[in-house]
Structures are given as C-alpha cells and as structure tokens.
C-alpha positions, 0 to 999 in steps of 0.5 A: 610480493607486496606493493611496499616490497615492490617499491622498496625493490625499485628504490634499492635498484636505483640506489645501487645503480645511480652513478651520481650517488656517493658511497657515504654513510648516509647512502649506506644507511638508506641502502641498509634500511631499504634492504631491511624492508625487503628482509635481505642484507644490503650485500645480498642485494648488491651481489644479486644485482651485480650478477644480473647487470651486463658488464661491459 
C-alpha cells in the first residue's frame, strides 16, 4: 500500500463513519472518488467496514 492509498483509506473510513455527514450527492461523490483512488467500489468499502464495525 502506498502512502496515498493509506491516506485515502483513512479518509474513506472517516467519510463512512461520520454520523454528522449527510448522505447527499456531494458526499456520495467524494466517497466514490476516494474509493476509486483505492481501486475499489464504494459499496465494497461500506460492506467491509460494516462487517468489521461492532454492532450494538
């Protein structure tokens, strides 16, 4: 993993876990662009993070 990929991964986690961030077209576009920097689809990132996040 490159430094740029590591930063993109951190940004993606922050985007997907931030409860104050709205689910609007702008946010979805940023999530898609960040996921693309990692070579993955946004849905794959969301599923992977969801599986690893402890559910209350």
